C-alpha positions as CSV (number, residue, x, y, z in Angstrom):
1,M,2.9,-24.0,-93.9
2,S,-0.3,-22.2,-94.9
3,S,-2.1,-22.4,-98.2
4,P,-2.4,-19.3,-100.4
5,P,-5.8,-17.6,-100.1
6,L,-8.6,-18.8,-102.4
7,L,-11.2,-16.4,-103.8
8,V,-14.2,-18.0,-105.4
9,I,-16.4,-15.9,-107.8
10,A,-19.7,-17.6,-108.3
11,G,-23.1,-16.6,-109.6
12,P,-25.8,-17.1,-112.2
13,T,-25.1,-17.2,-115.9
14,A,-24.4,-13.9,-117.7
15,T,-23.6,-11.8,-114.5
16,G,-20.0,-10.9,-115.4
17,K,-18.0,-13.4,-113.5
18,T,-15.3,-13.8,-116.2
19,G,-14.8,-10.0,-116.5
20,L,-14.7,-9.6,-112.7
21,S,-12.2,-12.4,-112.3
22,I,-9.9,-10.8,-114.8
23,R,-10.1,-7.4,-113.2
24,V,-9.5,-8.9,-109.7
25,A,-6.5,-10.9,-111.0
26,E,-5.1,-7.8,-112.7
27,A,-5.5,-5.7,-109.6
28,L,-3.7,-8.4,-107.5
29,I,-0.9,-8.7,-110.0
30,G,-0.6,-4.9,-109.9
31,E,-0.1,-5.1,-106.2
32,G,2.7,-7.7,-106.6
33,I,0.4,-10.6,-105.6
34,R,0.5,-13.7,-107.7
35,A,-2.9,-14.6,-109.2
36,E,-4.2,-17.4,-111.3
37,I,-7.7,-17.9,-112.7
38,I,-9.1,-21.4,-112.8
39,S,-12.4,-21.6,-114.7
40,A,-14.9,-24.3,-113.9
41,D,-17.5,-23.0,-116.3
42,S,-19.1,-25.9,-118.0
43,R,-19.3,-24.1,-121.4
44,Q,-16.0,-22.1,-121.4
45,V,-13.8,-25.2,-121.3
46,Y,-14.7,-26.4,-124.8
47,R,-12.5,-25.3,-127.7
48,G,-14.4,-23.6,-130.4
49,L,-17.5,-22.9,-128.3
50,D,-17.0,-19.2,-128.2
51,I,-20.5,-17.9,-129.0
52,G,-22.7,-17.3,-126.1
53,T,-20.1,-18.0,-123.4
54,A,-18.4,-14.7,-122.7
55,K,-15.1,-16.6,-122.9
56,A,-12.0,-14.5,-122.1
57,T,-10.2,-13.4,-125.2
58,P,-6.8,-15.0,-125.9
59,A,-5.1,-11.7,-124.9
60,E,-6.9,-11.7,-121.5
61,R,-6.0,-15.4,-120.9
62,R,-2.3,-14.6,-121.7
63,A,-2.3,-11.6,-119.3
64,V,-3.5,-13.5,-116.2
């Protein structure tokens, strides 16, 4: 049994990784491919720390 493919989006701060990951996931879902985003950003995982993090909106998080 093979594992599902893993796509890693990495890069420096403020380069658009969150937005890109959402667009990629939406495109995959549109093609009928299951997609899930797992964020390992050290700032985005904190509740209430929304300023300066480019955190995905609640609507974006629900969609993917």
